[in-house]
Each structure stands twice: as C-alpha cells, then as structure tokens.
matplotlib code that plots the C-alpha trace (Angstrom):
import matplotlib.pyplot as plt

x = [18.0, 18.5, 22.0, 20.5, 17.8, 19.6, 20.5, 17.0, 15.5, 17.7, 16.8, 13.2, 13.2, 15.2, 13.1, 10.0, 9.1, 7.1, 8.0, 11.6, 11.1]
y = [-9.9, -11.9, -10.4, -7.0, -8.1, -6.7, -3.4, -3.1, -3.7, -0.9, 1.5, 0.6, 1.5, 4.7, 5.8, 4.2, 3.0, -0.1, -0.4, -1.4, -5.1]
z = [-0.2, 3.0, 3.4, 3.6, 6.0, 9.0, 7.3, 5.9, 9.3, 10.7, 7.9, 8.2, 11.9, 11.3, 8.4, 9.7, 6.1, 5.8, 2.1, 2.9, 2.5]

ax = plt.figure().add_subplot(projection="3d")
ax.plot(x, y, z, "-o")
ax.set_aspect("equal")
plt.show()
C-alpha cells in the first residue's frame, strides 16, 4: 500500500507500533 505509506507512517509514529508496515 504505497498510497497509505504516509498515513501509515503517521499512525506508526502516533501509536508507536512497528507492525504497521
């Protein structure tokens, strides 16, 4: 999901989850 890469990165930083690839 390259389109959700930006969103995922944001959620990953917020949630601090490394399994949000």
